[in-house]
N, C-alpha and C positions, 0 to 999 in steps of 0.2 A: 111379506115375501111371497113371490108368486108360487102358484101350485106347481108350475113346471120345475122350479128349483127344488122344491120339496121332494118331488118324485125323482129328480135327477140324482140327488145326493143320497136319499134314503129310500130304498125299494127292496123287494124280496131278494133280488139278485145280490145286492150288497149285503143284506142280512145273512145270506147263506155263506158268502165269502168270510164274513166276520166269524161266524160259527165254526167254519172249517179251520180257519187259522188258529182260533183259540183251542180247538180240540187237539190240534197237533201237539200242543205243550201242556194241555190240561184235559186228558181223555175223558174225565168224568163230567165235563161240561154238558149240561142238559140242553141241547140245541132245540129240541121240540118245545120244551117248556119255556125257554127263553123267547122263541119266536112267537108263541101264543101270547105271551105277556107283552111283547113289543107291539104287535098288531092288534091292539085292543079296540074297543068301540070308539074311543076318543082319538085314535090315530089320525084319521082323515082331517080332523079339525085342528090339529096341532100345527103351529107355525114351525118354520125351519129350526129356530133355536130351541123351541119347546121339544121338538123331536130329538135333538141332540141331548138335551138334559134327561129326557125320558129313557133313552138308551143307556145313558150313564148310570142313572139310578137303578135301572133294571139289571145291569151288569153286576152291581153290588150284591144282588140276591143270588147270583149264579156262579160267582167266583169264590175262592177261599175266603173264609170268614174274617181273617185279619187283614188289615190294609197292607202291611208289608208283603204278605204272601200273594194277595191279589195283584199288587203292583208288579211283582216279579213275573207273574203269568202274563200280564199285559206287556211288559218289557220284552219278554221272549217272543210274544206274538208279533210285536212291532218289528223286531229284528228279522223274523222270518218273512213278514209281509213286505218290508221295504224293497227288497230286490224284485218283488213280483207285483208291486203296486201298479195300478192302471190309471190312465188319464180320467179325471173326473172324481177320483176318490179323495183328493186332498182335503176338501172340506168335510166330507163324511168322517174321515179319520180323526177329526178334532175331538171325538169321543175319548180318545186316549189322554190328551192333556186335560180334557174336561174332568175326567175321573180324578186326576191328581188335584185339580182346583177344588173339587167338591169334598173329597175325602182325605186329602193329604196335607193340609196346611199345618197340622200338628206334627208332621214328620218331615221337617225341612231337609234333614241330612240325606234322605233318600228321594224325596220328592223333587228337589231342585235339579239334581242331575238327571232325573227321569224326564223332566220337561225338556231339557236339552236333547235327550235321546229321542223323544217323541216328535220334536219339531222337524226332524228329518223326514218323517212320514206325513205329518200334518202340522201346520204352524201352531206353536204353543203361545202365540201372542196374547190370547185371552187367558190361558191357564196361568201365566206368570203373574198376572196382576193382583190376585189376592195375596201372593207372597210379597210383592212390592209394598203393599199396604201394611202387611203384618211385620215384615222384616226389611224395612227400607234400605238401611245401610248395607246389610249382608247381600241383599239382592243386587243393588247397584254395583257393589264391588265384584260380585260374581259375573254380572253382565259385562262389566268392563273387561274381565278376563275372556269372556266369550268373543269379544271383538278380535282376539288374536287366533281364534280357532281356525283350523284348516278347512272345516266344512262351512260353506257359505250360508246354509240354512241356519246354523247356530249363530254366525256373525249377524245375520239379518234379524234374528230374534232379539239380539242385544238392543237394537234400535227400535224395532217394531213393538216390542213388549213394553217399552217405557214411554210410548207416545201418550201425551196428556189427553188427547181427544180421539183415541182410536175408535173408528166407527164400529158399532155393535158391541164395543168393549166397555168394561167398567171404567168410568172416568177417574183419572188420577188427580184429584183435587189439589193435593199438595204441590204437584208439578205445574198446575195451572197458575198457582200463586208464585212459585219459585222454580224456575226451570234449571237452576244452576246444577243440580245433581245429574242432569241428562247430558250436559255439555261435553264432559270428557269422553263419553261414548260416541257422540257425533264427531268429535275431533279425531278419534281413533279410526273412524270409518269413512272419513271424507274423501279418501282416494281409493276406496275399495274397488277392485277390478270388476266385480260382478254387478250388473245393472239391477238385479233383484235387490241387492243390498243398497245400492245408490238410491233407488227409488224410495226405500224405507227411510233413509237418512233425510231425503228431501221432504217426505211427508211429515217426519217428526219435526223438522225445522218449520214447516208450514203450520203445524199445530201451534208451535211456540209463537209464530208471528201473529196469531189471532189474539193472544193474551199479552204478548210483549213485543209489539212490532219494532220498537227501537233496538231491542236486543237482537232480533232476527236480522235486521238491517246491518247492524254492526258486525255480526258474524259473517253475513253475506259479503259485505264490502271487504273484510279482511281476507276471506277465502279467495275472492276474485283476484286479489293482488298476486296470488301464486301463479296465475295464468296456467292452470292445469285443466285440460279439457274435461276431465271427470268431475272435478269440483265446480267448474263453470256450469256444467249441465245440472248438477245438484242444486246450485244456488238459484239458477233460473227457474227450475221446477219448484223449489221451496218457496220462492217469493211470488208465485203465481197468484196467490190470493191478494197480496198487496198490489200487484200490478193490475188485477181486475178491479180492485177498489179505487184505482187511480191515485195511489200513494205517490206523491211527487218524488220523494227521495228514492223510492224503488225504481221509478221510471227513469230518473236521471242516472241511476247506477248502471243501467243497461243502454245508456246513450239516447234515450227518447227525450228530446228537448221540448221547449215551450212550443206548443202548436199554434201560436197566434197567427202565423202566416199560412196556415193550411186551411183551405176553403172547401167546404162541403156544399154542394148545390144539387138541385133537381131530385131531392129525396122524394120518392113516390112508392106507394104500395099499389099493387095491381088491383086489389079489392080493399075497400075500407069496411066491409062487413063480411066476416068469414065464419062459417059454421064450425063448431068444435068437431075435430076429427079430420078436417080438410087442410089444405095448404094454400099458400099464396106466394107471390114473388114480390121482392122489393128491389129498387135500383137507386143509384145515386152517382154523382161525379165527385172526384177529388182533384184538387190542384194545389201544388206546392208553390205558393207565390213568393217564396224567398229567393234571394240571389245565391243562396248556398244549398248544397244537398242536405236533406233532412232524413233522419231515421224515424220512420212512422210505424207505430203500433196501432192498427186499425181494428176496431171492435164495433159491435152493435149491442145495445141493451134493450131487452123487452121488459116493460113494466107489467107483469102478470097480475091480474086480479086474483086475490086470495079468497078463501072461504069467508073471512071476516070483512070482506068488502074493501080491504086496503091493498094498495099495489106493492109488489115486491120485485125488484129488478134482478134479472138474470143476464149475465154478460156472456157473449159469444165472440170468439176471436175470428177475424177475417184474414188478416195477414200481418207480417212484420217485414219491412224491407226499406231500402234507401230510395228516396225520390230525388231526382235531379232538379236543379233550379227550373221553375216554371213547368215542370212535368205535370201532365194531366192523366187521369185514369178513370175508367168507368167500371162500375160494379153492378152485377145482378145476382141475387141470391134467392134460393127457395127456402121458405120457412113453414115447417109443419106445426099443426096444432092438435096432434093426436094425444090422447091421454096415455100416460106412461106409468109404470110402477113408481117412478121417481117424481112425477109431476102430473097433477090433475088440473085440468083447465076449468075455468068458471066463466059463464057468460057475463058480458059487461064491457065497459070502456077499458081499453088497453092503449099502450103507446110504444113506439119504437124510436130509439135515439141512436145516432151515429156518434161514436166516441173515438177521438183522436188523441193518442198519448195521455189517456186518462181524462180528457176534457170533452164534455158533451158539446157537439157542434150543431146538429140539426135534429129535429124531433117531429114525428108525425103520429096522429091518433088513428085508431081503428077500433072496430067493435067485434067481439066474439059473440056468436049467436048460439 
């Protein structure tokens, strides 16, 4: 995680706000001692998640000694903080559900409702996962009830918390093997009016598609039959991974037919040797040689060289639209090769391919220097 994110989420200003809000409900809270212990010699070297856990563990030493009493202080703190929360504090406030995850698993009766309370201040998507592992049926029954809640943050937690492959979160191995317990929650939320919830449902189904593609496709096909614009958007977003991987059934589900009569020509890169950190342009022509209109999903894939010397393809979408019979189109795109927090480039042979409806049409090689 970048240094910028660490300092954005956890800094002296945030620490002071945390101390002030806690002192409102727990006047004996030792702000000075807490601050000194937070910003210790190891602080600068801690990652974002390590800082979260460090604050959680330090809170334990400065709150009431029993978990129920400490939790009550944090619940009242969160209630006071919620109407005054500031932009950018969402992730920082995950220390509240993290406290429950670390110290509250043995107290499900008070911890589980607290997670729903805290998710309105900062998502409890990570905090619920130890409880799902420990109390699977109880948690899934509770989360199904949360799908009916008037607060969209709590409805979203029902879906986000049980994702089998939640980024940064504990993997739910049981749900990777059998996604059945998740399905009633997704069914309950498939027409939720909030895009925040819709996106979570789509991401959950996308996770399922990685382990059970046929199940995800069956759900997607059934949901599309309802012709609801909300569900249609969810399904398209949920099956994006299968679409990128060129899954024929997923492509046909959205009307992308056999691309045998689509021709790609004149694929060229402006430079065939590009220094890492620089950019280049590539261009090509497309023609629909069919006598019928065709719906075309146009993408390009770059086979990046990895640190182990093997290529790994990353797919980028260009467009989706109908092409009339014999219609031609020309494309020119810019491609950067800057190192990112999510991608490090390595020198060596690379290639770029134009992909039409999941099928590779043309390919060109180039070198990163």
